[in-house]
C-alpha positions, 0 to 999 in steps of 0.5 A, a space after each residue: 500500500 502506498 503511504 502518502 506524504 503529509 504536511 509534516 513529513 514525507 511518507 514511506 513511499 517517498 522515502 523508498 522511491 528516493 532511495 531507489 533513485 539514489 542507489 540506481 543512479 549510483 550503480 549506473 554511474 559506477 558502471 558508466 565510468 568502467 566501460 569506456 576505459 576498456 578496449 573496443 571489441 572486448 565482450 566485457 565492455 559490451 556487457 557493461 555498456 548494455 548493463 549501463 543502458 538497462 540500469 539507465 532505464 531503471 533509474 529513469 523509471 524511478 525518477 519519473 515515479 518519484 517526480 509524479 509522487 512528489 507532484 501528487 502529494 502535499 509539500 511537507 512544511 519546513 523543518 522546525 527552525 528552518 525558514 520556508 524560503 530556505 526549505 524551498 531552495 533545498 527542494 528546488 535544488 533536488 528538483 533540478 537534480 531529478 530533472 537533470 537525471 531525466 535529461 540524462 536518461 532521454 539523451 542516453 536513449 538518443 545517443 544509444 539510438 544514434 550509435 545504432 545500439 538497441 536499448 534493452 532492459 536486461 534483455 527482457 524487452 527492447 525499447 523501440 528505436 527512434 532514428 534520425 539522431 546525430 551521434 555528435 549532437 546526442 553525445 554532446 547533450 548527454 555530456 552536458 547533462 552529466 556536467 550539469 549533474 555534477 554541478 547539481 550534486 555539488 550544489 545539493 551538498 553545499 545547500 544541505 550542509 549550509 542548512 544543516 549548520 545554519 538552521 541546525 536541522 541536522 545532516 540526516 536531511 541530506 539522505 534520500 527521503 528524509 525530512 527531519 
């Protein structure tokens, strides 16, 4: 059963979705930095690329679900001692991070199709190929979203550490799904 958010806190569903986004993105990122360093034609490289795409599909789905759940539920009040505008900034930073991960997913699909790779989910099903993409354009866009992702992760950490220290709301708020 889905546990909705309340005006006081996030529900279990929000917390679970946030952790799923975190872990799926982390694993996708770890896999993504491993295969470009391998020799072209190495079967392990092809396996890791396919795994990266499958994990990207999973992450894309989790982020989309998290954003839909976020839109459906009421916005919890700011933690005690934290002004509403500061809380709004932390939520806006997280929103930009989620939207960026969606952009990474979309441009990842586009880049895979441009390079004539099938985007498959663990071999269970294959997404339909949308052709007509230029490799240079889609690769560039994917890199832009990745660069922006790094900026957003750094911004997220700075904002949450600042809020934890300035408003004494604790560092647990930085964890996915936490509202302390």
